[in-house]
C-alpha positions in Angstrom: -22.4 48.0 36.5 -19.9 45.7 34.8 -16.8 47.4 33.2 -15.8 45.2 30.3 -14.1 47.4 27.6 -10.7 45.5 26.9 -7.4 46.8 26.3 -8.7 49.2 23.9 -9.2 51.9 26.8 -5.6 53.1 26.4 -6.9 54.3 23.1 -7.0 58.3 23.5 -6.8 57.6 27.3 -10.8 56.5 26.9 -10.5 54.2 29.8 -9.3 56.4 32.5 -11.9 58.8 31.2 -14.6 56.3 31.8 -13.0 54.9 35.1 -13.7 58.5 36.3 -17.7 58.6 35.5 -17.8 55.4 37.0 -16.3 56.5 40.2 -19.4 59.1 40.4 -21.9 56.4 40.5 -23.7 55.2 43.9 -23.9 51.7 42.8 -21.2 49.0 43.0 -18.9 48.6 39.8 -17.6 44.9 38.9 -15.1 43.4 36.1 -14.9 39.9 35.0 -10.9 40.2 35.2 -8.2 42.6 34.6 -5.7 43.1 31.8 -2.2 43.5 32.9 -2.4 47.1 32.4 -5.2 47.4 34.7 -8.5 47.4 31.9 -11.4 45.2 32.9 -11.3 42.4 30.6 -13.5 42.0 27.5 -16.1 39.7 27.7 -15.1 37.7 24.6 -11.9 36.6 26.1 -13.0 35.7 29.6 -13.8 32.0 30.2 -17.9 31.4 30.6 -17.6 30.5 34.3 -15.7 33.6 35.4 -18.1 35.8 38.0 -18.3 39.3 38.2 -15.6 40.5 41.0 -16.0 44.3 42.5 -13.6 46.8 41.3 -12.3 49.1 43.6 -10.4 52.0 42.1 
């Protein structure tokens, strides 16, 4: 699973809600970079060469 919702995850605290849901998964979660606020970056704003990184939360 790759998390990539961008900074709009702060809207209505939706990012935190999704993060809690992802924490219940038995599979690893990855991101393609984190914003200054800690949200997983949206793929539209990342370099093509960026590799997924494990997201420990």
